[in-house]
Backbone as a printed PyTorch tensor [residue, N CA C, xyz], in Angstrom:
tensor([[[-39.1250,  43.2090, -57.6820],
         [-37.8510,  42.8400, -57.4100],
         [-37.2010,  43.7160, -58.0560]],

        [[-36.1790,  43.8340, -57.5590],
         [-34.7920,  44.3220, -57.9150],
         [-33.8720,  43.3380, -59.2450]],

        [[-33.6240,  43.5380, -60.4440],
         [-33.3000,  42.2550, -61.5580],
         [-32.0520,  41.5950, -61.2670]],

        [[-30.8910,  42.4460, -60.4120],
         [-29.7470,  41.7820, -59.6760],
         [-29.6060,  40.9730, -58.9750]],

        [[-30.9730,  41.0680, -58.1780],
         [-31.2460,  40.1700, -57.3370],
         [-31.7790,  39.1320, -57.7680]],

        [[-32.9680,  39.4370, -58.4100],
         [-33.7660,  38.0520, -59.0850],
         [-32.5980,  37.2100, -59.6570]],

        [[-31.4210,  37.5500, -60.2820],
         [-30.6760,  36.5930, -61.0870],
         [-29.8230,  36.2770, -60.1590]],

        [[-29.4620,  36.6990, -59.2280],
         [-28.5520,  36.1220, -58.0700],
         [-29.1220,  34.7390, -57.4600]],

        [[-30.3500,  35.2300, -57.2490],
         [-31.6030,  33.9290, -57.0420],
         [-31.5880,  33.0110, -57.2180]],

        [[-31.8040,  32.5840, -58.5020],
         [-32.2430,  32.1630, -59.9600],
         [-30.8830,  31.2080, -59.8900]],

        [[-29.6730,  32.0730, -59.9840],
         [-28.3290,  31.3880, -59.9190],
         [-28.2520,  30.5280, -58.7240]],

        [[-28.5720,  30.9730, -57.6270],
         [-28.3380,  29.9440, -56.6330],
         [-29.4910,  28.6040, -56.7580]],

        [[-30.5020,  29.0440, -56.9710],
         [-31.6420,  28.0610, -56.8000],
         [-31.2690,  26.9060, -57.9620]],

        [[-30.7780,  27.3350, -58.9430],
         [-30.1250,  26.3630, -59.8630],
         [-29.3710,  25.4310, -59.1330]],

        [[-28.0730,  26.2140, -58.9870],
         [-26.8350,  25.7220, -58.1900],
         [-27.3270,  24.3990, -57.1220]],

        [[-28.5390,  24.9180, -56.3520],
         [-28.9160,  23.9620, -55.2670],
         [-29.2560,  22.9950, -56.3190]],

        [[-30.1950,  22.9260, -57.0180],
         [-31.2070,  22.0310, -57.3010],
         [-30.3530,  20.7730, -58.8100]],

        [[-28.8950,  21.4000, -59.1320],
         [-28.3120,  20.4100, -59.8170],
         [-27.9040,  19.4910, -59.7560]],

        [[-27.2600,  19.0550, -58.0340],
         [-27.0550,  17.3650, -58.0690],
         [-28.7310,  16.6920, -57.4450]],

        [[-29.5800,  17.2700, -57.4360],
         [-30.9210,  16.5640, -57.3740],
         [-31.2340,  16.2790, -58.8070]],

        [[-30.6500,  17.0390, -59.8620],
         [-30.8770,  16.6830, -60.8080],
         [-30.3030,  15.3810, -61.9590]],

        [[-29.4120,  15.3600, -61.5060],
         [-28.4590,  14.0850, -62.2590],
         [-28.8750,  13.2260, -61.4320]],

        [[-28.7160,  11.9010, -62.5900],
         [-29.1430,  10.6630, -61.9960],
         [-28.3990,  10.0910, -61.0380]],

        [[-29.4170,   9.2980, -60.1720],
         [-28.4880,   8.3420, -59.1140],
         [-28.2490,   7.1280, -59.3050]],

        [[-27.0100,   6.8820, -59.3150],
         [-26.7760,   5.0410, -59.3310],
         [-26.2930,   4.7930, -58.1220]],

        [[-27.1380,   3.3420, -58.1710],
         [-26.8500,   2.6460, -56.7020],
         [-25.3650,   1.7280, -56.8080]],

        [[-24.8430,   1.9590, -55.5760],
         [-23.6510,   1.3420, -55.3280],
         [-23.8080,  -0.0350, -55.3230]],

        [[-22.3990,  -0.8330, -56.2590],
         [-22.7900,  -2.3070, -56.1860],
         [-22.6930,  -2.8040, -54.5220]],

        [[-23.5590,  -3.9150, -54.5670],
         [-23.3980,  -4.5960, -53.4260],
         [-21.8250,  -5.2880, -53.2430]],

        [[-21.8540,  -4.7140, -51.9520],
         [-20.1690,  -5.7640, -51.5300],
         [-20.4830,  -5.8460, -49.9670]],

        [[-19.5640,  -6.8730, -49.6720],
         [-19.4300,  -6.8530, -48.1260],
         [-17.9300,  -6.9430, -48.2120]],

        [[-17.5970,  -5.7540, -46.7320],
         [-16.4160,  -6.0010, -46.2500],
         [-15.9720,  -6.9830, -44.8010]],

        [[-15.1440,  -6.9100, -44.4290],
         [-14.9390,  -7.5310, -42.9150],
         [-13.9640,  -6.8590, -42.3520]],

        [[-13.6940,  -6.6930, -40.9500],
         [-13.2050,  -5.8730, -40.6190],
         [-12.3520,  -6.4400, -39.2290]],

        [[-11.1630,  -6.9120, -38.7660],
         [-11.2230,  -7.3950, -37.7030],
         [-10.4050,  -6.4390, -36.9740]],

        [[-10.9770,  -6.3650, -35.6360],
         [ -9.8450,  -5.3800, -34.5270],
         [ -9.4820,  -6.4450, -33.3760]],

        [[ -8.5770,  -6.1070, -33.5860],
         [ -7.6450,  -6.8650, -31.9170],
         [ -7.0260,  -5.8970, -31.0110]],

        [[ -7.5160,  -6.2460, -29.9220],
         [ -7.4030,  -5.0750, -28.8060],
         [ -6.8070,  -6.2190, -27.7020]],

        [[ -5.6290,  -5.8250, -27.2150],
         [ -4.7910,  -6.4850, -25.8320],
         [ -4.9640,  -5.2600, -24.4450]],

        [[ -5.7230,  -5.7940, -23.7680],
         [ -5.5710,  -5.0990, -22.4260],
         [ -4.3060,  -5.5490, -21.3120]],

        [[ -4.0540,  -4.9520, -21.0920],
         [ -2.5620,  -5.2700, -20.2280],
         [ -3.0990,  -5.8070, -18.5600]],

        [[ -2.5940,  -6.1910, -18.0280],
         [ -2.9240,  -6.6290, -16.6110],
         [ -2.5820,  -5.8700, -15.6790]],

        [[ -3.0750,  -5.3530, -14.7260],
         [ -2.3280,  -4.3460, -13.5880],
         [ -2.5580,  -5.4720, -11.8980]],

        [[ -1.8290,  -5.0170, -11.4710],
         [ -1.9980,  -5.2370,  -9.9090],
         [ -1.6170,  -4.2510,  -9.0650]],

        [[ -1.6880,  -3.5610,  -8.4340],
         [ -1.1750,  -2.3540,  -7.4780],
         [ -1.6650,  -2.6480,  -6.0880]],

        [[ -0.7540,  -2.7910,  -5.3170],
         [ -1.0440,  -2.6280,  -3.5260],
         [ -0.9640,  -1.4020,  -3.3000]],

        [[ -1.6640,  -1.1710,  -2.1110],
         [ -1.1800,   0.5180,  -1.3880],
         [ -1.2500,   0.1560,   0.0410]],

        [[ -0.2260,   0.0820,   0.8420],
         [ -0.8010,   0.3370,   2.4800],
         [ -1.5500,   1.1430,   3.0590]],

        [[ -2.4500,   0.7570,   3.8140],
         [ -3.3630,   1.9550,   4.0320],
         [ -3.2030,   1.7800,   5.8220]],

        [[ -3.4050,   0.9260,   6.4310],
         [ -2.3730,   1.2160,   7.8200],
         [ -1.7750,  -0.1860,   8.3070]],

        [[ -0.9150,   0.2790,   9.1730],
         [ -0.1970,  -0.7060,  10.1170],
         [  0.2720,  -0.1640,  11.5560]],

        [[  0.3550,  -0.7650,  12.1450],
         [  0.2010,  -0.4840,  13.8800],
         [  2.3750,   0.0980,  13.8750]],

        [[  2.0990,   0.9600,  14.4420],
         [  3.5720,   1.4140,  14.9350],
         [  4.3640,   0.4560,  15.6730]],

        [[  3.5610,   0.2660,  17.1550],
         [  4.1570,  -0.9650,  17.8470],
         [  3.4740,  -2.0880,  18.1880]],

        [[  3.9640,  -2.8500,  18.7970],
         [  3.3120,  -4.3450,  19.5420],
         [  3.6340,  -3.7100,  21.3430]],

        [[  2.4960,  -4.2800,  21.4490],
         [  2.2990,  -4.1870,  23.1670],
         [  1.9140,  -5.2380,  23.6000]],

        [[  2.6090,  -6.0920,  24.3220],
         [  2.6470,  -7.6290,  25.1030],
         [  2.7890,  -7.2470,  26.4020]],

        [[  1.6760,  -7.8980,  26.9910],
         [  1.2980,  -7.7460,  28.3510],
         [  1.5580,  -9.4410,  28.9190]],

        [[  1.7280,  -9.3640,  29.8350],
         [  1.9520, -10.5640,  30.9570],
         [  1.4420, -11.4290,  30.6590]],

        [[  0.2870, -11.5140,  30.3870],
         [ -0.5770, -12.6550,  29.7840],
         [ -0.4030, -13.5250,  28.2570]],

        [[  0.0270, -12.2820,  27.4840],
         [  0.6360, -12.5800,  26.3210],
         [  1.7120, -13.4040,  26.1520]],

        [[  2.9280, -13.0120,  27.0050],
         [  4.0060, -13.7300,  27.4820],
         [  3.6920, -15.0760,  27.7100]],

        [[  2.8740, -15.7000,  28.4770],
         [  2.6910, -16.5170,  29.3790],
         [  2.2960, -17.6600,  28.5690]],

        [[  1.4520, -16.6580,  28.2240],
         [  0.4300, -18.1030,  26.5970],
         [  1.5140, -18.1160,  25.3500]],

        [[  2.1070, -17.4830,  25.0420],
         [  3.4340, -17.3590,  23.9820],
         [  3.0040, -17.4250,  22.8290]],

        [[  1.6740, -16.4150,  22.6370],
         [  1.0930, -15.6690,  21.3190],
         [  0.5220, -14.7490,  21.7650]],

        [[  0.1770, -13.6750,  20.4900],
         [ -0.9450, -12.5630,  20.9780],
         [ -1.7910, -12.4270,  19.5070]],

        [[ -3.2340, -12.4630,  19.6050],
         [ -3.5990, -12.3280,  18.3760],
         [ -4.1180, -10.6970,  18.3760]],

        [[ -3.7560, -10.4760,  17.1330],
         [ -3.9620,  -9.2670,  16.7670],
         [ -5.0260,  -8.8980,  15.4690]],

        [[ -6.2540,  -8.5450,  16.1960],
         [ -7.1510,  -8.9210,  15.0920],
         [ -7.3080,  -7.5030,  14.2930]],

        [[ -7.5930,  -7.5090,  13.0990],
         [ -7.9820,  -6.6130,  11.6810],
         [ -6.1410,  -5.6880,  11.9600]],

        [[ -5.3910,  -5.9180,  12.3910],
         [ -4.1120,  -5.0040,  12.5250],
         [ -3.3990,  -4.5010,  11.7580]],

        [[ -3.5670,  -4.3450,  10.4280],
         [ -3.1880,  -4.2320,   9.2320],
         [ -4.2110,  -3.7870,   8.2260]],

        [[ -4.3960,  -3.2340,   7.4000],
         [ -5.3920,  -3.0810,   6.0460],
         [ -3.8970,  -2.4530,   4.9820]],

        [[ -4.9780,  -2.6770,   3.4740],
         [ -4.0610,  -2.4480,   2.6190],
         [ -5.3730,  -2.5350,   1.1110]],

        [[ -5.3460,  -1.8040,   0.4360],
         [ -5.9140,  -1.3850,  -0.8040],
         [ -5.5770,  -2.4700,  -1.9870]],

        [[ -6.3250,  -3.2110,  -2.7510],
         [ -5.6680,  -4.0580,  -3.9340],
         [ -6.8880,  -3.3380,  -5.1250]],

        [[ -5.9390,  -3.6540,  -6.3080],
         [ -6.8170,  -2.3290,  -7.5560],
         [ -5.8610,  -3.8240,  -8.4850]],

        [[ -6.9440,  -4.0760,  -9.1120],
         [ -6.5720,  -5.2740, -10.2060],
         [ -8.0300,  -5.5330, -11.3730]],

        [[ -7.2830,  -5.6240, -12.5850],
         [ -8.3780,  -5.9870, -13.5090],
         [ -8.4600,  -7.4920, -14.0110]],

        [[ -7.5850,  -8.5770, -13.1350],
         [ -7.7910,  -9.8570, -13.1390],
         [ -7.8040, -10.8310, -12.1730]],

        [[ -8.8170, -11.7580, -12.0150],
         [ -8.9140, -12.6450, -11.0830],
         [ -7.2770, -13.2680, -10.9410]],

        [[ -6.3910, -13.0080,  -9.5660],
         [ -5.3770, -13.8810,  -9.7190],
         [ -5.2380, -13.9370,  -8.3000]],

        [[ -3.9670, -14.8290,  -8.4770],
         [ -3.0990, -14.9660,  -6.8580],
         [ -2.3520, -14.1570,  -7.1660]],

        [[ -2.5840, -13.8970,  -5.9000],
         [ -1.5370, -12.6920,  -5.2800],
         [ -0.2550, -13.8230,  -4.0210]],

        [[  0.8740, -13.2540,  -4.0140],
         [  1.6250, -14.1780,  -2.6020],
         [  1.7620, -12.7810,  -2.2670]],

        [[  1.5750, -13.6530,  -0.6770],
         [  2.1600, -12.8180,   0.3530],
         [  3.5740, -13.3430,   1.3300]],

        [[  4.1560, -12.6100,   1.0290],
         [  5.6530, -12.8290,   2.0340],
         [  5.4120, -12.5900,   3.3150]],

        [[  5.3980, -13.0420,   4.4920],
         [  5.2070, -12.3620,   5.6480],
         [  7.0920, -12.3590,   6.0260]],

        [[  7.7000, -11.3380,   7.1530],
         [  9.0050, -10.7860,   7.4560],
         [  8.5580, -10.9050,   8.4580]],

        [[  9.8220, -10.9810,   9.5830],
         [  9.4420, -10.6260,  11.0020],
         [ 10.7520, -10.5050,  11.6970]],

        [[ 10.7510, -10.0790,  13.1630],
         [ 11.9720,  -9.9530,  13.6250],
         [ 11.5740, -11.0900,  14.9380]],

        [[ 12.9980, -11.7300,  14.4470],
         [ 12.9480, -13.2570,  15.3630],
         [ 13.3240, -13.0760,  16.4380]],

        [[ 13.7240, -11.9560,  17.0390],
         [ 14.0050, -11.6220,  18.3030],
         [ 12.6320, -11.3710,  19.4320]],

        [[ 11.8030, -11.1320,  18.5060],
         [ 11.0810, -10.8690,  19.1240],
         [  9.4300, -11.8800,  18.8660]],

        [[  9.6070, -12.4350,  17.3220],
         [  8.3900, -13.3270,  17.0600],
         [  9.4840, -14.4460,  16.2660]],

        [[  8.6700, -16.0520,  16.2990],
         [  9.2490, -17.3050,  15.9910],
         [  8.6940, -17.4140,  14.8650]],

        [[  7.0040, -17.2380,  14.9890],
         [  6.4420, -17.6050,  13.6830],
         [  4.8930, -16.4680,  13.7570]],

        [[  4.3840, -16.3650,  12.0320],
         [  3.3710, -15.3350,  12.0030],
         [  2.6630, -16.3860,  11.4690]],

        [[  1.1010, -16.4820,  12.0390],
         [ -0.2270, -16.3790,  10.9340],
         [ -0.8460, -15.0960,  10.6440]],

        [[ -0.9500, -15.1800,   9.3310],
         [ -1.6540, -14.0030,   9.0030],
         [ -2.7260, -14.3620,   7.9070]],

        [[ -3.9710, -13.8670,   8.8350],
         [ -5.5990, -14.4130,   8.1590],
         [ -5.8710, -12.7530,   6.9660]],

        [[ -5.6590, -13.2850,   5.8800],
         [ -6.7820, -12.7130,   4.6570],
         [ -7.3660, -13.0860,   3.7400]],

        [[ -8.2930, -12.1700,   3.1660],
         [ -9.0910, -12.9600,   2.0600],
         [ -9.2790, -14.3900,   2.5620]],

        [[-10.0380, -14.7900,   3.3730],
         [-10.4010, -15.8870,   3.4880],
         [ -9.4050, -17.6010,   3.2640]],

        [[ -8.1100, -16.9760,   3.5280],
         [ -6.8440, -17.7900,   4.0210],
         [ -6.1520, -17.2500,   4.9500]],

        [[ -4.7520, -18.0030,   5.3400],
         [ -3.9050, -18.1070,   6.1560],
         [ -2.5780, -17.8640,   5.7660]],

        [[ -1.6260, -17.0260,   5.7070],
         [ -0.1670, -17.6770,   5.4400],
         [  0.3770, -17.4830,   7.0540]],

        [[  0.7370, -18.8950,   6.5210],
         [  1.7890, -19.2140,   8.1130],
         [  3.5150, -19.0930,   7.6600]],

        [[  4.3360, -18.0960,   8.3110],
         [  5.7340, -18.3880,   8.4140],
         [  6.0470, -18.6980,   9.3190]],

        [[  7.1600, -19.4340,   9.3830],
         [  7.6750, -20.1310,  10.3890],
         [  8.9640, -19.7430,  10.2810]],

        [[  9.8530, -19.1410,   9.3160],
         [ 10.5690, -17.9960,   9.2160],
         [ 10.9880, -17.0710,   8.4570]],

        [[ 11.4780, -15.9630,   8.4220],
         [ 11.0300, -14.7400,   8.3220],
         [ 11.2350, -14.7490,   6.8310]],

        [[ 10.1480, -14.3450,   5.8490],
         [  9.8590, -14.2930,   4.0990],
         [  9.3260, -15.7210,   3.4340]],

        [[  9.0380, -16.4010,   4.4320],
         [  7.7490, -17.0450,   4.2770],
         [  6.8400, -16.6650,   3.8240]],

        [[  5.9830, -17.2430,   2.4620],
         [  5.4220, -16.9650,   1.4480],
         [  4.3460, -17.8210,   1.4800]],

        [[  3.2500, -17.1420,   0.7480],
         [  1.8560, -18.4300,   0.0660],
         [  1.0110, -17.3600,  -0.3770]],

        [[  0.4350, -18.4490,  -0.9210],
         [ -0.3700, -17.8230,  -2.6680],
         [ -1.7920, -17.9610,  -1.7450]],

        [[ -2.2140, -16.6120,  -2.1820],
         [ -3.7950, -16.3580,  -1.5190],
         [ -4.5050, -15.7430,  -2.8860]],

        [[ -5.8230, -16.5800,  -3.0360],
         [ -6.6540, -16.0050,  -4.0320],
         [ -7.4780, -14.7120,  -4.0580]],

        [[ -7.2540, -13.8990,  -4.9440],
         [ -7.8010, -12.8620,  -5.0360],
         [ -9.0040, -12.6200,  -6.6020]],

        [[-10.1430, -13.0800,  -5.9600],
         [-11.0940, -13.5230,  -7.0320],
         [-11.7940, -12.0960,  -7.1750]],

        [[-11.6820, -10.7450,  -6.4240],
         [-12.2380,  -9.8780,  -6.9040],
         [-11.5570,  -8.7050,  -8.0930]],

        [[-12.0910,  -8.3590,  -8.8860],
         [-11.5920,  -7.1990, -10.1270],
         [-12.0090,  -5.8750,  -9.8440]],

        [[-11.1710,  -5.1660,  -9.6790],
         [-11.4360,  -3.6420,  -9.1960],
         [-10.9550,  -2.9750,  -7.8110]],

        [[-11.2300,  -2.2500,  -7.2860],
         [-10.5940,  -2.0790,  -5.8800],
         [-11.1170,  -2.7700,  -4.8890]],

        [[-10.2790,  -3.2290,  -3.8390],
         [-10.6170,  -3.9880,  -2.6890],
         [-10.2130,  -3.7020,  -1.4750]],

        [[-10.7500,  -2.8820,  -0.5320],
         [-10.0180,  -2.9750,   0.5770],
         [ -9.6690,  -4.3110,   1.4000]],

        [[ -8.5210,  -4.6910,   1.8330],
         [ -8.1430,  -5.9610,   2.8270],
         [ -7.5660,  -5.4770,   4.0580]],

        [[ -8.1950,  -6.5800,   5.0510],
         [ -7.8130,  -6.3260,   6.3210],
         [ -7.0410,  -7.5920,   6.7050]],

        [[ -5.8680,  -7.6110,   7.6230],
         [ -5.1550,  -8.6310,   8.2700],
         [ -5.0690,  -9.1510,   9.7260]],

        [[ -5.3170,  -9.9710,  10.2850],
         [ -5.1690, -10.5800,  11.4770],
         [ -4.5960, -11.3670,  11.9340]],

        [[ -3.8410, -11.0150,  12.7220],
         [ -2.2930, -12.0580,  12.9440],
         [ -2.7100, -13.0570,  14.0930]],

        [[ -2.1980, -13.7970,  14.3030],
         [ -1.5790, -14.3600,  15.3180],
         [ -0.1430, -14.7800,  15.5590]],

        [[  0.4210, -13.9790,  16.4280],
         [  2.2340, -13.6610,  16.5030],
         [  2.8250, -14.7470,  17.7430]],

        [[  3.2840, -15.7810,  17.1920],
         [  3.8230, -16.1810,  18.2360],
         [  4.9350, -15.5440,  18.6840]],

        [[  5.4470, -15.8550,  19.8100],
         [  6.5140, -15.0380,  20.3500],
         [  7.5520, -15.7050,  21.1810]],

        [[  8.9590, -15.2710,  20.8950],
         [ 10.1640, -15.7800,  20.9610],
         [  9.8660, -16.0920,  22.5180]],

        [[ 10.1850, -17.3420,  23.1340],
         [ 10.4780, -17.8050,  24.4490],
         [ 11.2900, -16.6720,  25.4530]],

        [[ 12.1770, -15.4450,  24.4900],
         [ 13.1770, -14.9050,  25.8660],
         [ 12.0670, -13.5390,  25.5880]],

        [[ 11.4080, -13.2340,  24.7450],
         [ 10.6610, -11.8790,  24.8750],
         [ 10.4530, -11.8340,  26.1800]],

        [[ 10.2490, -10.3310,  26.6620],
         [  9.7190, -10.2800,  27.9490],
         [  8.4920,  -9.1820,  27.6800]],

        [[  7.1100,  -8.4640,  28.9690],
         [  6.5200,  -8.0380,  28.5620],
         [  6.5790,  -6.6960,  28.6880]],

        [[  6.0180,  -5.6980,  27.5520],
         [  6.5360,  -3.9660,  26.9140],
         [  6.5740,  -3.9500,  25.7650]],

        [[  6.5710,  -2.8920,  25.1380],
         [  6.4220,  -2.0830,  23.8920],
         [  7.4580,  -2.3500,  23.1240]],

        [[  7.3490,  -2.9690,  21.7930],
         [  8.1810,  -3.2180,  20.8520],
         [  7.9250,  -2.5170,  19.5380]],

        [[  8.9640,  -2.3350,  18.7910],
         [  8.4440,  -1.3020,  17.2360],
         [  7.8390,  -2.5940,  16.8080]],

        [[  6.8150,  -2.8080,  15.6360],
         [  6.3110,  -3.1560,  14.8550],
         [  7.0170,  -4.5380,  14.3620]],

        [[  6.7170,  -5.6360,  14.6620],
         [  7.9060,  -6.4630,  13.9100],
         [  7.6940,  -7.3960,  12.6300]],

        [[  6.6480,  -7.2020,  12.2300],
         [  5.9140,  -7.8350,  11.0150],
         [  5.9170,  -6.8520,   9.7010]],

        [[  6.3040,  -7.8040,   8.7920],
         [  6.3880,  -7.0350,   7.4870],
         [  5.5130,  -7.9040,   6.6500]],

        [[  4.6230,  -7.1530,   5.4430],
         [  4.1670,  -7.9790,   4.6670],
         [  4.4460,  -7.7660,   3.1020]],

        [[  4.4340,  -8.4630,   2.0700],
         [  5.3150,  -7.8300,   0.6680],
         [  4.1340,  -8.7790,  -0.1100]],

        [[  3.3850,  -7.8560,  -0.7870],
         [  2.2880,  -8.2850,  -2.0230],
         [  2.9850,  -8.8930,  -3.1960]],

        [[  2.7070,  -9.3320,  -3.8470],
         [  2.9620,  -8.9180,  -5.1000],
         [  1.7410,  -9.9760,  -6.0890]],

        [[  1.8480,  -9.6270,  -7.2150],
         [  1.1390, -10.7830,  -7.9000],
         [  1.7010, -12.0580,  -8.8060]]])
């Protein structure tokens, strides 16, 4: 073996062994307490999925004075809390006198445009919500096709 290589190898081995040769001292026993505090902000988001473009009224609807519209609208709710949401119902009083909107096992009845009620949202995460309506018709309305006369405003 080359003497230069032998010296370098011996130096390397000595350097590696040096930390092992020094005495090891145990660290003194101690306790530490770390407190961590985090705040998760709540959120509530609503996005429209579908809503009719128009309302078609038949002779029977007008004679009865109301029309039932099962699952006429739908929207998506995303929330990280179980909370009440406020559902406000707006409508065109030239066509409609009262609206019953059924969603999430609750019914919101509005006799004036902008009538609102609290609805429980007991679901955390994303949720698809459908709305069924009973639309009470103005006594002067005639059979035919009308622009969709109902609007919902949903807030937390």
